[in-house]
N, C-alpha and C positions, 0 to 999 in steps of 0.2 A: 623134313619134319623134325622138330626138336623132340628130345626125350620127354615123355610125359604127355604128349599131345596125340590126339586121335584124328583120323581122317574119316569124316562121315561117308565119304565116297567109297570107303572100304566095306561098308555094311551093304551086303548084297542079299536080297531075298530070293528064295528059290521057287516060290509059287506053290509049294506043297503044304497043305494043311492050313490051320488057323493062322492069321496074321501075327498074333502074339508069339506063336511058336516059331514062325519063320524068323522073327526078330531075335528071339532067344537063341536059335540055332546059329544065326549069322554072327552075332556077337560072341557066342561060345566058341565058334570056329576061329574067330580072330584072336581070342585069348589063348586057346589051346595051341593054335598054330604059331604063336609068338609075335604076331603083328601088333598086339596090344599087350605088352609085358606087364608084370606086377608093378603097381604104383602109377600106371597110366590113368589119367582122368577119363572117365567115360562121359560122352556128351550128355548134356542135361536133357531131361525128358522133352522139353519144348523143342529143342533142336532136332531130336530124333523124330518127333511128331511131324515137324515141317518137312524134313528130308524124306521120310518114308511114307508120308500121307496117311498116317495112322492117328487114331484118337489118343488122348492122354491116357485113358484107362487101358488101352491095348499095350502101349509102351510101358506103362507102369506094371502091368501084369508080367510082361517079359522080364523086366528088371528085378521084380520081386522073386521070380523063379530063379534067375541067375544068382541072386543073393542066397537063396535057399540051397543052391548047389555049391555054394562057397567060392564062386568064381569072381564075385564083386563084393565090395563093402560099401554100404550106403550110409552116409552120415548127414543128418539134417543140417542144413545151412553150410555144410562143407563140401557137398557133392558126392559123387560116386567114383570109386577107383577100382581098378583091377586088383584083386586080392593076391597076396603072396601065397604060393602053394604051401600046403601043410608040410611040416618037417617031421 
């Protein structure tokens, strides 16, 4: 896999708690574990919806929470990327 690309197969849900939180934790673990380094493009909402069998609102809620945590940066029309750690 080239730098800056993600693998949707890496997103593994654990079955514990609400689906949006499972998605948030799965992506958070990939980011904090280094599988998705800063600058990596996060898959678009529609791709996550299809892969994970989740509604748009569920995926959106997970991504909004990750943005609030400072782990991703969302830009309208530019996509979502893994944020650089604070310095």
